N, C-alpha and C positions, 0 to 999 in steps of 0.2 A: 617326573617320577612315574615308575611303572604302575599302571593302573590294574595290572593283572597279577601283581605280586602277591604271594601268600602271606608275606610278613608285614607289609605295609598297607595300612588301613587308611583311606582317605575319609575324613570326617565330613558329614553332611552340613548343609547350610542351616539346618535347624539351630536356632539360638539356644545358648546356655546363659541363663540369667540375663537376657537381653543382648548378648554378644554372639555374633556368628563366628564359628571356628572353621568355616568352610575352606580357609587356606592352610588348615593344619592337617597333617598326616602323622600316623603312629607307626614306629617300627616296633613290632610286637615281639620283642625278645622274651616277653613273659610266656610266649606259647612254644618256646623252644626247650629242648633238653630235659623233658621228663620231670623228675623231682628236684632238679637243680637249674631252673629256668633263669633267665635274665643275665645281667652282666656278672653275676657270681661265677658262673661256669667259665666265662672267658678268663677271669682273673685266676681261677684255679688251673686252667690249662698250662700257662706258663710255669706255674710252680710244680705241677705234676711232670712236665717235660724235664724240668731241672732236677727233680727227684730220680726219675728214671735213668737220667744220664750217669747218676751216681749209684744206681742199683739199689735205691732207697724205697722201701714199701710201707714205711710209717710216716704218717703226716700229723703234726701237732700244731694247733692254733688255739686262738683266743676269742672270747665273745661273752655277751651277756645272755641273760635268759631268753631274749627274743632275737638273737643273732641270726640274721639271714645267712652270714658267712658260715657259721658252724653247720647250719641246717643244709647248706649246699655241699659243704665238705663231707659230711656224713653220707649224703646221697651219692656224691661222686665216688667216695671210697667203697661203698657197697657195689656200685656198678662196676668198678675196675678191680675189686679184690684187693683194696688197700687197707691197711690198719689205720684208723683215725682216732685221735686223742683230742678232746676239747677241754681247754682250761677255762672255767666258766667263773665270772665274777660273782662273788658273794656266797653265802652259806647255802647248802642244799635245802631247797624248799620242800615242805610236806607234799605239795602238789606241783610238780614241775610244769613249766609253760608247755603248750601243744609243740612248740619248736623243738624244745629239748626232749620231749616224749618221742617225737619222730626221730631225732638224732640217735637216741638210745636204741630205738627199735631197729634202726638201720646198722647197728653195731659200733657206734662211737663210744668210747670209753669217756665219761665225763669226770672231771676233777674239779671240784669246787674249792676256790681259794678266797681268802679274805680280800677286801677291797684294797687293802694296804699292799698286800703281796701282788695283786692284779696291776697295781700301778708300775710294778717293775717289769712289766712285759716287754718293754722295749730296751732294758738294760742288757749289756752283753754278757755280764756275769750271770743274770738269771737265765738267759738263753742258753749259755754254755751249761748251766746246771740241768736244764731240761734235756738238752742234747745227750748228756751223759747219762741221764736217768733212762732214756728211751732208745740209746744208741743201738743201731744206726736209725736216725730219723732226720726228717726236715722239718724245722720250725717255721711255720709261715706266720708272718705279722698279722695282727688283728685286720680283718676286712680284706686280706690278700694284698695289702698296700706295700708292695715292694716292686723292684725293676721287673721281676719275672711276671707280676700281675699286670703291670703296665703293657708289657710286650704281649701278653695274651690278649689284652683289650685292643691291640691294633687291629686285630681281625674284625672288629665292630665298625672301624674306620672303612675297611675294605668292603664290608657288607653294605654299608650306607651308599658307597659309590655304585656297587653292583645293583642295588635296588633303585638306582636313579635319583638319589637325594643329593648328589654332590654339589648342587649349586643352591641349596636351601639354607635357611637358618636352622642349625641343629640345635636342639635343646635337651639337656638331660640333668637329672638330680646329681648333686656333688656331696659325698660324705667324706671320703678320704682324698679325693681328687685322682684316684688311680685310673677309673675309667675315662675321665675326661683327658687325661695325659695320653692314655693309650690311643683314643679316637684321633687326637691332634696328630700323633705320630703316624697312625695308619692313613690319615688322609694326606699328609705331606705338605711341604711348603707352598706347592703349586696349586693347592685347593682354593677354590673361590667360595668355599662354604663359610658361613658365619657361625662359629662354634660358641655356644653359650652354656655355661653351667650355672645351676641354680643351688646355692649352698643351702643345705637343710639344717645347718648349725648357726646358732646365734653368735655373731662376733667372731667367727673362725677366719679371720683375715690372713691368717698364716697359710691357708690353703693355696693362695696364689703363689707363694714361694714354693710350696711342695710340688705344685704342677710345673712350675717353671724349672725346677730341678731336673724334671724328667723330659722337658720339651725345649732343650737348648738350642737345637738346630733342626732344619729339614722337616718342620711341623706346621700345621695349620695355625692360623691365628686363633686365639680363643680369649674368653673373658669370663669371669665369675660375677653373678649378681648376688649381693649379700643382704637384699632387703625383703626376701620372700621366704623367711624361715617360719613365719607364723607362730613366733613365740619361742622357738628353739627345737632341739632335736626331740622327735617323737611327741611334741606339743601340737595340738590341734586347735586353731582358733575357731569361732563360730562361723567365720566367713569362709574358712577352708572346708569345714564340714558341710556347709550348705552347698558350696560349689561341687564337691565330690558327688554328693548325692544326686544333684541336678545333673551333672555331667553324665554319670552313669545311667540315669533314667533316660536321657536324650540319645546318647551314643552306644550304650550297652558295651562298654569297655570298662572293666573293673580297675580301680586305682587303689594304691595304698596311701594312708595318710602321712607316712614317715618319708617316702622319697618321691615317687612319680606323681603323686597327687599334688605335692607342692610344686613340682616342675610344670605341670599342666596348669595349675592355678596361676603361676607366674606368666605363662603364655596368655591366659585370659587377661590378667591385669595389664600386661604390656599392649595388648590389642584394645582393651576397653578404654584405656587412657590415651590412646593414640600415639603411644611411643613406637608401636610397629604398625606399619600399614596393613590393612586388611588384604591388600594384593600381594603381599610378601610371603612366599611360600615357606612354611614352617614344618619341620619334622621332629616330632618328640620321640626320644629314645625311651621306650618303655623298659626300665631295667628290672622288672619283676618285683620280687618282695611280697607278693600277694598273700603268702602264708601268713604274713604278719597281721593280716586284717583280723585274724582270730582274737587279737588283743584288743579289739574296738568293738564293744557291744552294739553300737549303732550301725555297724556293717554287717552284722550276722543275722 
């Protein structure tokens, strides 16, 4: 691994809760791409390329009040001069979340729908209705979870190799599986890397099938750990909270509790229990999402 890399940070040997993370490095995607840092930018690039090929300048997608995806879409739309429309789950609140405030300030049109309607976001008839309403437009799935998103994330695999991480155990948080699939494709079947996804969802065993659907051939080997969700999506256990605060104090790298915090906590747990050797090089892919920290009082 390149010690002089601007994107890769090697952690020191100072212990976190009694465990040294000296074998761990962090790929700091959270430091890239301005207001749309992390993996979201990569997932959006594939979709934006697809839109441009069709001459489309209006992008429609879905998310909740704290959606990193809508936040990144709005920022990217502003930067590229694209019209963005966010279909938001739930009634319009009296005081929108900071994420939605940012999105609106960046020009995104926010359309609030009932939770029942939101459940139809993956149905063809509903998507056709949106496409007719905002014609011409490209409707992007929630979280950018489609083939174009996967193809955009292949560049992260290329970046990991360029940064000298090709022989490491690579770890990242998994929500939709899009980024994991993209990295596996980007690394290719000849890669000696050990690619590990950490599911942030409780009981989401269908993620394995989703990723497998995008990685049928010529991909690096991968697996998903399902025991490190800390209670479920956006849930924070006392142990996770303690770890994040201690990790940040020791290594001065911010983590979010929804995604990368759980992935780093999983690395810590694998090392502390001896499931992974302390001599085994590990690189954690920091997928951003730090703007979501504003939803946790103990991090502000």
